[in-house]
C-alpha positions, 0 to 999 in steps of 0.5 A: 393860107392864100386867103390869110385865114390860116397862119400856119399849117402842117402838110405833105406835098404837093400842097406845101410846094403849091403854097410856096409856088403861089407865094402864099407860104414857105417851106421851112424844113424839107428833109431830114436824115433817115435811120439808113443815114440817107436824107429823106422827106418826112413832113412839111411845116409851113406858115405865112411870113406874116405870122412868123414876123408877128409871132416869132416865139409861137412860130419857134414853138411850132417848129420845136413841137413838130421836130419833137413829134417827128422825133417820137414817131421815129424813136417810139413808133408803137407808142406813137401809133397807139397815142394817135389812134386813141385820139381819133 
């Protein structure tokens, strides 16, 4: 992201925090409610501000796709695992 070659990425920490610290990315969502009711960190979706400004609809679609993927992982873990492993 720092070089401008990536417009968006999905990553876990510490990489997302480093991108934000280096002012080349921004963390869009950092926590969610776990099935236990507690808040916890799952995944990080980040993108260059310029990308979000230039392609707001695509940015919204990426956030929606990420949210739906997380929802699938929590609500249908066996199916999600089979699908992921089948694509490797």
